[in-house]
Jmol script that loads the backbone (N, CA, C; Angstrom):
load data "model"
ATOM      1  N   MET A   1      16.961 -12.458  -0.092  1.00  0.00           N
ATOM      2  CA  MET A   1      16.432 -12.027  -1.395  1.00  0.00           C
ATOM      3  C   MET A   1      15.103 -11.337  -1.155  1.00  0.00           C
ATOM      4  N   ARG A   2      14.750 -10.451  -2.081  1.00  0.00           N
ATOM      5  CA  ARG A   2      13.512  -9.718  -2.025  1.00  0.00           C
ATOM      6  C   ARG A   2      12.660 -10.130  -3.208  1.00  0.00           C
ATOM      7  N   VAL A   3      11.387 -10.389  -2.958  1.00  0.00           N
ATOM      8  CA  VAL A   3      10.446 -10.853  -3.977  1.00  0.00           C
ATOM      9  C   VAL A   3       9.468  -9.738  -4.336  1.00  0.00           C
ATOM     10  N   PHE A   4       9.183  -9.607  -5.597  1.00  0.00           N
ATOM     11  CA  PHE A   4       8.308  -8.590  -6.091  1.00  0.00           C
ATOM     12  C   PHE A   4       7.464  -9.067  -7.233  1.00  0.00           C
ATOM     13  N   VAL A   5       6.132  -8.761  -7.257  1.00  0.00           N
ATOM     14  CA  VAL A   5       5.261  -9.096  -8.386  1.00  0.00           C
ATOM     15  C   VAL A   5       4.868  -7.779  -9.063  1.00  0.00           C
ATOM     16  N   ASP A   6       5.162  -7.653 -10.346  1.00  0.00           N
ATOM     17  CA  ASP A   6       4.797  -6.517 -11.136  1.00  0.00           C
ATOM     18  C   ASP A   6       3.359  -6.651 -11.614  1.00  0.00           C
ATOM     19  N   ARG A   7       2.434  -5.884 -11.028  1.00  0.00           N
ATOM     20  CA  ARG A   7       1.033  -6.052 -11.372  1.00  0.00           C
ATOM     21  C   ARG A   7       0.715  -5.566 -12.781  1.00  0.00           C
ATOM     22  N   ASP A   8       1.613  -4.789 -13.368  1.00  0.00           N
ATOM     23  CA  ASP A   8       1.398  -4.392 -14.801  1.00  0.00           C
ATOM     24  C   ASP A   8       1.649  -5.584 -15.723  1.00  0.00           C
ATOM     25  N   LEU A   9       2.515  -6.499 -15.323  1.00  0.00           N
ATOM     26  CA  LEU A   9       2.776  -7.678 -16.164  1.00  0.00           C
ATOM     27  C   LEU A   9       1.899  -8.878 -15.808  1.00  0.00           C
ATOM     28  N   CYS A  10       1.541  -8.998 -14.541  1.00  0.00           N
ATOM     29  CA  CYS A  10       0.760 -10.143 -14.081  1.00  0.00           C
ATOM     30  C   CYS A  10      -0.615 -10.200 -14.755  1.00  0.00           C
ATOM     31  N   TYR A  11      -1.001 -11.366 -15.253  1.00  0.00           N
ATOM     32  CA  TYR A  11      -2.359 -11.471 -15.798  1.00  0.00           C
ATOM     33  C   TYR A  11      -3.185 -12.519 -15.058  1.00  0.00           C
ATOM     34  N   GLY A  12      -2.718 -12.918 -13.861  1.00  0.00           N
ATOM     35  CA  GLY A  12      -3.537 -13.689 -12.952  1.00  0.00           C
ATOM     36  C   GLY A  12      -3.626 -15.193 -13.157  1.00  0.00           C
ATOM     37  N   SER A  13      -2.550 -15.816 -13.576  1.00  0.00           N
ATOM     38  CA  SER A  13      -2.567 -17.277 -13.750  1.00  0.00           C
ATOM     39  C   SER A  13      -2.587 -18.039 -12.420  1.00  0.00           C
ATOM     40  N   ALA A  14      -2.129 -17.371 -11.390  1.00  0.00           N
ATOM     41  CA  ALA A  14      -2.054 -17.943 -10.006  1.00  0.00           C
ATOM     42  C   ALA A  14      -1.018 -19.032  -9.893  1.00  0.00           C
ATOM     43  N   GLU A  15      -0.112 -19.150 -10.842  1.00  0.00           N
ATOM     44  CA  GLU A  15       0.952 -20.133 -10.758  1.00  0.00           C
ATOM     45  C   GLU A  15       1.818 -19.912  -9.482  1.00  0.00           C
ATOM     46  N   CYS A  16       2.090 -18.646  -9.208  1.00  0.00           N
ATOM     47  CA  CYS A  16       2.901 -18.343  -8.037  1.00  0.00           C
ATOM     48  C   CYS A  16       2.250 -18.842  -6.751  1.00  0.00           C
ATOM     49  N   ALA A  17       0.957 -18.546  -6.575  1.00  0.00           N
ATOM     50  CA  ALA A  17       0.223 -18.959  -5.368  1.00  0.00           C
ATOM     51  C   ALA A  17       0.151 -20.475  -5.290  1.00  0.00           C
ATOM     52  N   HIS A  18       0.054 -21.137  -6.425  1.00  0.00           N
ATOM     53  CA  HIS A  18       0.047 -22.590  -6.422  1.00  0.00           C
ATOM     54  C   HIS A  18       1.377 -23.194  -6.049  1.00  0.00           C
ATOM     55  N   ARG A  19       2.453 -22.626  -6.525  1.00  0.00           N
ATOM     56  CA  ARG A  19       3.808 -23.196  -6.322  1.00  0.00           C
ATOM     57  C   ARG A  19       4.430 -22.800  -4.976  1.00  0.00           C
ATOM     58  N   ALA A  20       4.129 -21.627  -4.448  1.00  0.00           N
ATOM     59  CA  ALA A  20       4.718 -21.155  -3.179  1.00  0.00           C
ATOM     60  C   ALA A  20       3.622 -20.434  -2.345  1.00  0.00           C
ATOM     61  N   PRO A  21       2.620 -21.169  -1.896  1.00  0.00           N
ATOM     62  CA  PRO A  21       1.518 -20.509  -1.149  1.00  0.00           C
ATOM     63  C   PRO A  21       1.895 -19.828   0.099  1.00  0.00           C
ATOM     64  N   ALA A  22       3.051 -20.148   0.685  1.00  0.00           N
ATOM     65  CA  ALA A  22       3.480 -19.459   1.920  1.00  0.00           C
ATOM     66  C   ALA A  22       3.960 -18.045   1.624  1.00  0.00           C
ATOM     67  N   VAL A  23       4.360 -17.774   0.377  1.00  0.00           N
ATOM     68  CA  VAL A  23       4.911 -16.497  -0.029  1.00  0.00           C
ATOM     69  C   VAL A  23       3.944 -15.697  -0.915  1.00  0.00           C
ATOM     70  N   PHE A  24       3.234 -16.376  -1.792  1.00  0.00           N
ATOM     71  CA  PHE A  24       2.346 -15.655  -2.749  1.00  0.00           C
ATOM     72  C   PHE A  24       0.878 -15.929  -2.406  1.00  0.00           C
ATOM     73  N   ASP A  25       0.050 -14.992  -2.804  1.00  0.00           N
ATOM     74  CA  ASP A  25      -1.382 -15.105  -2.650  1.00  0.00           C
ATOM     75  C   ASP A  25      -2.013 -14.606  -3.955  1.00  0.00           C
ATOM     76  N   PHE A  26      -3.310 -14.790  -4.106  1.00  0.00           N
ATOM     77  CA  PHE A  26      -4.043 -14.395  -5.286  1.00  0.00           C
ATOM     78  C   PHE A  26      -5.128 -13.432  -4.789  1.00  0.00           C
ATOM     79  N   VAL A  27      -5.022 -12.154  -5.153  1.00  0.00           N
ATOM     80  CA  VAL A  27      -5.926 -11.147  -4.671  1.00  0.00           C
ATOM     81  C   VAL A  27      -6.423 -10.309  -5.838  1.00  0.00           C
ATOM     82  N   ASP A  28      -7.735 -10.154  -5.885  1.00  0.00           N
ATOM     83  CA  ASP A  28      -8.367  -9.323  -6.939  1.00  0.00           C
ATOM     84  C   ASP A  28      -7.914  -9.720  -8.341  1.00  0.00           C
ATOM     85  N   GLY A  29      -7.704 -11.052  -8.549  1.00  0.00           N
ATOM     86  CA  GLY A  29      -7.340 -11.533  -9.870  1.00  0.00           C
ATOM     87  C   GLY A  29      -5.878 -11.457 -10.217  1.00  0.00           C
ATOM     88  N   PHE A  30      -5.063 -11.064  -9.255  1.00  0.00           N
ATOM     89  CA  PHE A  30      -3.592 -10.943  -9.531  1.00  0.00           C
ATOM     90  C   PHE A  30      -2.795 -11.637  -8.433  1.00  0.00           C
ATOM     91  N   GLY A  31      -1.623 -12.074  -8.806  1.00  0.00           N
ATOM     92  CA  GLY A  31      -0.668 -12.590  -7.810  1.00  0.00           C
ATOM     93  C   GLY A  31      -0.065 -11.511  -7.004  1.00  0.00           C
ATOM     94  N   VAL A  32       0.100 -11.746  -5.737  1.00  0.00           N
ATOM     95  CA  VAL A  32       0.740 -10.737  -4.842  1.00  0.00           C
ATOM     96  C   VAL A  32       1.670 -11.509  -3.896  1.00  0.00           C
ATOM     97  N   VAL A  33       2.627 -10.776  -3.352  1.00  0.00           N
ATOM     98  CA  VAL A  33       3.497 -11.322  -2.294  1.00  0.00           C
ATOM     99  C   VAL A  33       2.750 -11.088  -0.964  1.00  0.00           C
ATOM    100  N   ARG A  34       2.681 -12.186  -0.179  1.00  0.00           N
ATOM    101  CA  ARG A  34       2.008 -12.063   1.126  1.00  0.00           C
ATOM    102  C   ARG A  34       2.731 -11.037   1.999  1.00  0.00           C
ATOM    103  N   PRO A  35       1.987 -10.191   2.687  1.00  0.00           N
ATOM    104  CA  PRO A  35       2.627  -9.230   3.570  1.00  0.00           C
ATOM    105  C   PRO A  35       3.642  -9.903   4.532  1.00  0.00           C
ATOM    106  N   GLY A  36       4.762  -9.248   4.690  1.00  0.00           N
ATOM    107  CA  GLY A  36       5.812  -9.789   5.578  1.00  0.00           C
ATOM    108  C   GLY A  36       6.660 -10.850   4.935  1.00  0.00           C
ATOM    109  N   ARG A  37       6.390 -11.260   3.700  1.00  0.00           N
ATOM    110  CA  ARG A  37       7.172 -12.268   3.042  1.00  0.00           C
ATOM    111  C   ARG A  37       8.023 -11.727   1.926  1.00  0.00           C
ATOM    112  N   GLU A  38       8.117 -10.400   1.793  1.00  0.00           N
ATOM    113  CA  GLU A  38       8.897  -9.776   0.723  1.00  0.00           C
ATOM    114  C   GLU A  38      10.366 -10.169   0.858  1.00  0.00           C
ATOM    115  N   GLU A  39      10.848 -10.199   2.056  1.00  0.00           N
ATOM    116  CA  GLU A  39      12.237 -10.587   2.337  1.00  0.00           C
ATOM    117  C   GLU A  39      12.249 -12.095   2.710  1.00  0.00           C
ATOM    118  N   THR A  40      12.884 -12.887   1.914  1.00  0.00           N
ATOM    119  CA  THR A  40      12.840 -14.322   2.183  1.00  0.00           C
ATOM    120  C   THR A  40      14.181 -14.952   1.783  1.00  0.00           C
ATOM    121  N   GLY A  41      14.400 -16.160   2.259  1.00  0.00           N
ATOM    122  CA  GLY A  41      15.623 -16.869   1.932  1.00  0.00           C
ATOM    123  C   GLY A  41      15.523 -17.543   0.586  1.00  0.00           C
ATOM    124  N   GLY A  42      16.441 -18.454   0.309  1.00  0.00           N
ATOM    125  CA  GLY A  42      16.538 -19.083  -0.955  1.00  0.00           C
ATOM    126  C   GLY A  42      15.622 -20.310  -1.076  1.00  0.00           C
ATOM    127  N   ASP A  43      14.369 -20.176  -0.759  1.00  0.00           N
ATOM    128  CA  ASP A  43      13.373 -21.226  -0.808  1.00  0.00           C
ATOM    129  C   ASP A  43      13.234 -21.680  -2.282  1.00  0.00           C
ATOM    130  N   PRO A  44      13.422 -22.964  -2.586  1.00  0.00           N
ATOM    131  CA  PRO A  44      13.346 -23.416  -3.945  1.00  0.00           C
ATOM    132  C   PRO A  44      11.987 -23.243  -4.592  1.00  0.00           C
ATOM    133  N   SER A  45      10.907 -23.228  -3.781  1.00  0.00           N
ATOM    134  CA  SER A  45       9.579 -23.028  -4.336  1.00  0.00           C
ATOM    135  C   SER A  45       9.415 -21.630  -4.891  1.00  0.00           C
ATOM    136  N   ILE A  46      10.124 -20.653  -4.298  1.00  0.00           N
ATOM    137  CA  ILE A  46      10.075 -19.266  -4.799  1.00  0.00           C
ATOM    138  C   ILE A  46      10.756 -19.193  -6.132  1.00  0.00           C
ATOM    139  N   LEU A  47      11.935 -19.814  -6.199  1.00  0.00           N
ATOM    140  CA  LEU A  47      12.672 -19.793  -7.483  1.00  0.00           C
ATOM    141  C   LEU A  47      11.874 -20.501  -8.577  1.00  0.00           C
ATOM    142  N   GLU A  48      11.167 -21.569  -8.227  1.00  0.00           N
ATOM    143  CA  GLU A  48      10.317 -22.262  -9.211  1.00  0.00           C
ATOM    144  C   GLU A  48       9.154 -21.365  -9.676  1.00  0.00           C
ATOM    145  N   ALA A  49       8.550 -20.637  -8.708  1.00  0.00           N
ATOM    146  CA  ALA A  49       7.448 -19.715  -9.047  1.00  0.00           C
ATOM    147  C   ALA A  49       7.935 -18.652 -10.033  1.00  0.00           C
ATOM    148  N   VAL A  50       9.150 -18.134  -9.780  1.00  0.00           N
ATOM    149  CA  VAL A  50       9.713 -17.108 -10.669  1.00  0.00           C
ATOM    150  C   VAL A  50       9.904 -17.707 -12.062  1.00  0.00           C
ATOM    151  N   GLU A  51      10.508 -18.865 -12.122  1.00  0.00           N
ATOM    152  CA  GLU A  51      10.808 -19.520 -13.396  1.00  0.00           C
ATOM    153  C   GLU A  51       9.533 -19.908 -14.161  1.00  0.00           C
ATOM    154  N   LYS A  52       8.486 -20.317 -13.488  1.00  0.00           N
ATOM    155  CA  LYS A  52       7.295 -20.842 -14.146  1.00  0.00           C
ATOM    156  C   LYS A  52       6.228 -19.795 -14.378  1.00  0.00           C
ATOM    157  N   CYS A  53       6.438 -18.545 -13.943  1.00  0.00           N
ATOM    158  CA  CYS A  53       5.462 -17.483 -14.098  1.00  0.00           C
ATOM    159  C   CYS A  53       5.266 -17.241 -15.604  1.00  0.00           C
ATOM    160  N   PRO A  54       4.070 -17.481 -16.165  1.00  0.00           N
ATOM    161  CA  PRO A  54       3.900 -17.325 -17.586  1.00  0.00           C
ATOM    162  C   PRO A  54       4.034 -15.894 -18.099  1.00  0.00           C
ATOM    163  N   SER A  55       3.717 -14.936 -17.226  1.00  0.00           N
ATOM    164  CA  SER A  55       3.856 -13.512 -17.646  1.00  0.00           C
ATOM    165  C   SER A  55       5.173 -12.884 -17.263  1.00  0.00           C
ATOM    166  N   GLN A  56       6.045 -13.668 -16.611  1.00  0.00           N
ATOM    167  CA  GLN A  56       7.342 -13.187 -16.107  1.00  0.00           C
ATOM    168  C   GLN A  56       7.180 -11.947 -15.273  1.00  0.00           C
ATOM    169  N   ALA A  57       6.189 -11.924 -14.400  1.00  0.00           N
ATOM    170  CA  ALA A  57       5.869 -10.796 -13.561  1.00  0.00           C
ATOM    171  C   ALA A  57       6.603 -10.810 -12.250  1.00  0.00           C
ATOM    172  N   ILE A  58       7.239 -11.909 -11.883  1.00  0.00           N
ATOM    173  CA  ILE A  58       7.879 -12.040 -10.596  1.00  0.00           C
ATOM    174  C   ILE A  58       9.379 -11.793 -10.740  1.00  0.00           C
ATOM    175  N   SER A  59       9.907 -10.984  -9.848  1.00  0.00           N
ATOM    176  CA  SER A  59      11.347 -10.776  -9.831  1.00  0.00           C
ATOM    177  C   SER A  59      11.868 -10.964  -8.420  1.00  0.00           C
ATOM    178  N   ILE A  60      13.127 -11.362  -8.343  1.00  0.00           N
ATOM    179  CA  ILE A  60      13.803 -11.465  -7.072  1.00  0.00           C
ATOM    180  C   ILE A  60      15.106 -10.718  -7.167  1.00  0.00           C
ATOM    181  N   THR A  61      15.448 -10.038  -6.129  1.00  0.00           N
ATOM    182  CA  THR A  61      16.710  -9.309  -6.070  1.00  0.00           C
ATOM    183  C   THR A  61      17.380  -9.654  -4.796  1.00  0.00           C
ATOM    184  N   GLN A  62      18.649  -9.441  -4.762  1.00  0.00           N
ATOM    185  CA  GLN A  62      19.396  -9.599  -3.509  1.00  0.00           C
ATOM    186  C   GLN A  62      19.026  -8.459  -2.593  1.00  0.00           C
ATOM    187  N   ALA A  63      18.783  -8.757  -1.341  1.00  0.00           N
ATOM    188  CA  ALA A  63      18.483  -7.732  -0.355  1.00  0.00           C
ATOM    189  C   ALA A  63      19.739  -6.879  -0.142  1.00  0.00           C
ATOM    190  N   PRO A  64      19.583  -5.597   0.063  1.00  0.00           N
ATOM    191  CA  PRO A  64      20.787  -4.796   0.294  1.00  0.00           C
ATOM    192  C   PRO A  64      21.467  -5.218   1.568  1.00  0.00           C
ATOM    193  N   PRO A  65      22.780  -5.112   1.647  1.00  0.00           N
ATOM    194  CA  PRO A  65      23.488  -5.516   2.852  1.00  0.00           C
ATOM    195  C   PRO A  65      23.044  -4.642   4.048  1.00  0.00           C
ATOM    196  N   PRO A  66      23.078  -5.199   5.237  1.00  0.00           N
ATOM    197  CA  PRO A  66      22.694  -4.402   6.388  1.00  0.00           C
ATOM    198  C   PRO A  66      23.618  -3.237   6.628  1.00  0.00           C
ATOM    199  N   ALA A  67      23.107  -2.135   7.087  1.00  0.00           N
ATOM    200  CA  ALA A  67      23.913  -0.968   7.352  1.00  0.00           C
ATOM    201  C   ALA A  67      24.895  -1.302   8.483  1.00  0.00           C
ATOM    202  N   PRO A  68      26.121  -0.765   8.316  1.00  0.00           N
ATOM    203  CA  PRO A  68      27.097  -1.059   9.437  1.00  0.00           C
ATOM    204  C   PRO A  68      26.689  -0.401  10.708  1.00  0.00           C
ATOM    205  N   ASP A  69      27.062  -1.091  11.807  1.00  0.00           N
ATOM    206  CA  ASP A  69      26.782  -0.537  13.127  1.00  0.00           C
ATOM    207  C   ASP A  69      27.689   0.663  13.368  1.00  0.00           C
ATOM    208  N   ARG A  70      27.139   1.696  13.883  1.00  0.00           N
ATOM    209  CA  ARG A  70      27.939   2.872  14.220  1.00  0.00           C
ATOM    210  C   ARG A  70      28.003   3.052  15.719  1.00  0.00           C
ATOM    211  N   PRO A  71      29.158   3.388  16.235  1.00  0.00           N
ATOM    212  CA  PRO A  71      29.260   3.576  17.688  1.00  0.00           C
ATOM    213  C   PRO A  71      28.571   4.817  18.186  1.00  0.00           C
TER     214      PRO A  71
END
end "model"
wireframe off; spacefill off
backbone 0.3
color backbone group
């Protein structure tokens, strides 16, 4: 899954950073996804952060399938 924080919607409650600190951080008053953590597995703390975000600024999508190997 791919995690994204929409900074236009985020108003800086820091709920995401509190619930999943390994994935989210709080920078310049807004929640952000830590570099290198955009692609992540089904960690329940991430799903909880998405669900509990008061501004509904966090979204998760399924990562696109890997490109097929070509000979």
